[in-house]
N, C-alpha and C positions, 0 to 999 in steps of 0.2 A: 456478888461483886460490890465493891465499894466505889464511892464517888470521889474523884480527884480533880484537881486543876493543875495545869502546867502553864507557867509563865516563863517565856524565854525571849531573848532579844539577839538580833544579828546585826552586823555592820550595815548601816543604811545605804552604803555605796555598793552593796552586792547586786549582781545582775539578777533579774527575775527568775531565770532558770535555776540558779543556785538556791534561791529562796524556796522555789517550788520543790526542788529536790529534798531540801531539809524537811518540808512539810510532808512529803511523800514517805520519807524514811520514818518519821514519827508515827504517821498513820499506820504504816506497815508493822512497826514494832508493837503498837497497841493492839492491832488486829491479830498478830501472831500469838499474843498472850490472851486471846479470847476476850478482848476488851471491845468497847464501843465508844466512838467519839460522839459526844452529844452536841457540842457547839464549838465553833472556832471564831474568835473575835480578834480581828486585826486592829490593833491600837495605832499603828503607824509610828512615825518618828516622834521620839520623846527625848528631852534633854536629860542627860545623866547627872546624878548628884555630884559625881567626881569622875575624872577621866579614867577609863579602863583601856589599856593597850592603845593609848593615845587617841581614843575615841571620846567625843563629848556628847554624841547622840547615839541612840539605838533604835532599831525598828522592832517594836514589841508585838508579840502575839500571845493571846490567852486561849488555852484549849481546855474545855470541860469534858471529862470522859469518865467512863466506868470501867474498872479493871479488877482483876484479882490482885490481892496484895503481893503475891509472889512474883508477879510480872513487873512490878514497879522498879525493882533492882535492875532488870535488863533495860528498861527504858532510860533509867538514870545513866547506865553504862554507855548506851548509844549516844545520849546527849553529850556526855563528857568527851567522847572520841570524835564527835562531829566538829570539825574545825570552824565551820561557819557560825555555830552557836557560841556566843561570847559568855553568857551567863544563863542559868536556868534554875527554876525552883518548882518542885512538885509538892503539893500540899493535899492532904486528905480533907475532904469536905464532910463535916458531920451534919450540916443542914440539909443535905440531899442524900437520899439513899436509893 
């Protein structure tokens, strides 16, 4: 398994239940691909460099995890179809194995 990090943000005005549902869906998708979440870091509200969908702030979360490279495509697909996630980025970490 390789080390990855996922950074995503949601609308800061979302209710906590929706935010929790997004996290649960991400955890489930990683676990279904035989992956393991190492660390979840809630960054909180941050100002965006430019407005996206009329939002000027986002609620950021960073997740470090280990997964098989084949399961990353499924995680990316799930994040794209999740309406609450505005933007996301998955990066392979070479400094951790």
